Backbone bond lengths (Angstrom), bond angles and torsions (degrees), N, CA, C in turn:
res aa  C-N    CA-C-N  psi(-1)  N-CA   C-N-CA  omega(-1)  CA-C   N-CA-C  phi
1 M - - - 1.444 - - 1.518 108.09 -
2 R 1.301 117.13 119.82 1.457 121.66 -179.32 1.529 109.41 -90.96
3 V 1.325 115.87 135.75 1.453 122.90 -179.96 1.523 107.83 -119.62
4 G 1.316 117.14 129.31 1.460 121.56 178.19 1.517 111.06 -97.94
5 Y 1.324 115.92 153.42 1.461 120.21 178.03 1.523 109.94 -145.35
6 T 1.327 115.99 155.67 1.460 123.67 174.17 1.517 107.14 -141.37
7 A 1.335 116.39 133.34 1.463 121.58 178.66 1.523 108.66 -130.53
8 T 1.313 116.68 139.94 1.460 122.13 178.11 1.520 108.82 -121.02
9 F 1.333 115.77 127.82 1.459 121.90 177.79 1.526 107.76 -115.27
10 S 1.327 116.82 119.72 1.463 121.19 179.87 1.520 109.60 -110.25
11 L 1.320 115.76 122.86 1.461 122.53 178.33 1.514 108.23 -123.61
12 E 1.292 117.69 99.30 1.463 126.58 -178.02 1.525 114.89 31.53
13 I 1.321 118.72 -68.03 1.470 120.87 -173.91 1.529 112.63 -96.54
14 I 1.324 118.25 -33.83 1.463 121.09 -174.85 1.528 111.92 -118.83
15 S 1.306 113.95 155.86 1.460 120.96 174.63 1.524 108.17 -126.70
16 V 1.315 116.18 140.42 1.455 121.81 177.93 1.522 107.52 -121.68
17 I 1.319 115.63 130.22 1.459 120.73 177.78 1.525 108.14 -114.36
18 V 1.329 115.64 127.01 1.455 122.06 179.29 1.528 107.51 -119.56
19 S 1.330 116.28 133.39 1.464 118.93 176.97 1.518 109.21 -142.47
20 G 1.314 115.35 158.62 1.454 120.37 -179.87 1.503 110.01 177.77
21 N 1.326 115.54 -165.06 1.459 120.41 176.98 1.518 109.00 -152.68
22 F 1.324 115.59 162.81 1.459 121.45 179.51 1.519 109.45 -149.48
23 D 1.330 115.49 161.25 1.461 121.99 179.59 1.527 108.17 -89.32
24 L 1.328 116.78 106.64 1.462 122.25 -176.16 1.519 111.93 -62.00
25 E 1.320 118.01 -41.38 1.466 121.23 -178.87 1.529 110.70 -62.37
26 K 1.328 117.54 -44.14 1.468 120.50 178.74 1.518 110.74 -64.26
27 L 1.332 117.00 -39.37 1.462 120.68 179.17 1.523 110.73 -61.40
28 I 1.324 116.85 -45.99 1.463 120.86 -177.49 1.525 111.57 -69.39
29 T 1.332 117.53 -44.23 1.456 119.83 -173.98 1.526 113.92 -83.57
30 S 1.316 118.53 -6.94 1.469 119.77 -179.19 1.527 112.75 -88.17
31 C 1.299 119.51 -12.21 1.459 121.05 -179.10 1.527 111.02 -93.89
32 S 1.329 117.13 -179.68 1.462 119.38 -174.02 1.528 113.69 -121.55
33 G 1.320 118.84 8.31 1.459 121.57 -179.19 1.519 112.53 -75.56
34 L 1.317 116.01 177.17 1.459 122.02 -178.18 1.524 111.62 -60.63
35 L 1.339 117.48 -42.57 1.463 120.92 178.85 1.526 110.35 -60.95
36 C 1.323 116.37 -40.10 1.466 120.90 -179.73 1.522 111.15 -67.01
37 K 1.326 116.53 -39.68 1.468 119.93 177.57 1.526 110.15 -63.47
38 A 1.323 116.45 -39.29 1.462 120.71 178.40 1.528 110.46 -65.59
39 A 1.326 117.22 -40.28 1.464 120.90 179.16 1.523 110.45 -64.21
40 R 1.334 117.39 -41.75 1.467 120.91 178.41 1.529 110.58 -63.45
41 A 1.339 116.22 -40.11 1.464 120.33 179.02 1.528 110.40 -64.84
42 L 1.331 116.39 -41.05 1.463 120.75 177.77 1.518 110.96 -62.88
43 K 1.320 116.63 -40.40 1.460 121.19 -178.88 1.532 110.19 -61.55
44 G 1.321 117.83 -37.42 1.453 121.61 -177.70 1.519 114.60 -91.97
45 R 1.313 117.70 -0.65 1.465 119.43 -173.86 1.509 112.54 -68.07
46 H 1.319 119.39 -29.39 1.463 120.68 -179.81 1.525 111.10 -66.36
47 Q 1.337 116.87 -42.19 1.465 119.65 178.16 1.527 110.33 -64.75
48 A 1.333 116.74 -41.03 1.466 120.59 179.71 1.526 110.48 -65.03
49 Y 1.312 117.07 -40.59 1.463 121.85 179.13 1.524 110.40 -64.20
50 D 1.343 116.73 -45.31 1.463 120.71 178.28 1.527 111.42 -61.88
51 A 1.333 116.95 -41.68 1.466 120.91 179.46 1.526 110.56 -63.82
52 E 1.330 116.31 -41.06 1.458 120.13 179.34 1.529 111.14 -65.37
53 L 1.339 116.25 -40.84 1.463 119.83 177.30 1.522 111.56 -62.44
54 Q 1.341 116.86 -42.32 1.454 120.34 178.82 1.527 111.41 -63.14
55 Q 1.338 115.62 -38.62 1.462 119.84 178.92 1.536 110.30 -65.66
56 I 1.312 116.76 -42.57 1.457 121.29 -179.35 1.530 110.29 -65.00
57 M 1.331 116.07 -39.14 1.462 120.53 -178.37 1.527 112.22 -78.34
58 G 1.352 117.76 -5.96 1.441 121.38 176.70 1.521 114.89 80.97
59 H 1.327 117.26 24.85 1.478 121.57 179.26 1.491 110.26 -98.88
């Protein structure tokens, strides 16, 4: 998921505008903190859920 941003810095006489975008999913899943671990677990939860359903259904 790409997220765009724009920032404006005004210093008395001049103004600087910076804009860009970044991949939010890569940002979250590339770190090692608790939030990042939770994001990685969420990303894989669909496969785990499907595997559990297949096991329950006997496939």
